[in-house]
C-alpha angles and dihedrals in degrees: 000000000000126000124221101287092215095061129053120249110252097186144301137267124214120207120190137179125226095262091257098077096269128144121304120250130186113260098172132026109181104180109165091017103093094155096058100102099163135045132185119221118198133197097051122151123238113242097028125112112226124202123212136193123190128209131191118226119213136153091291093052129246125005123222114286121268123241112283119273116199128205130184115217115220144103132227116287116275138212103018107181118231115267121262126228100233098173131006132191130166092272105027147037128199111218121197131185143171130238115271118275089239121027091199094250093294127077119268109254102182149004128215127199121212128189134177125235095264092256100076094269133133122313124251128192116257118230097327094180091058099039110033121089094025103115095181095053112124102159141032135185111231114199128203133198124234093267091060097055097099098041127102112227130201119210137187133177131214129199122209134197128181091289099050144274140295 
């Protein structure tokens, strides 16, 4: 958004809806504070999508409102319990898990399974093209080749929403 180039910017105004698509109201009026370029708004509710419009303040008053910017308020999911070995054979293991105790305010979109190399080394993601982006997935059959049968593997699972994973 550009201000009238003939007049100095005196500040900015922020207008916000209620997170449910309601009417916009002014939440910040920064006349005489042109260097304030960020503002924190408290009391928002996780899982809601808030809409914002910005206006420039100059000698003549407020400019036209900017286009709407939308922001979803949530954090990555928390407290995902460790996976459970539900069934084990010489060449496979059925892992099961529950949804996280707290989705972060936005729905879980995906799970990822990670396993180490069987020797305590670094973790790699297991079959991401088959597992990722399936929000209802709660079990997965991990297969091993013959060289893996005597190894002890460590696993962990992450859950992700629109913000990220934990």
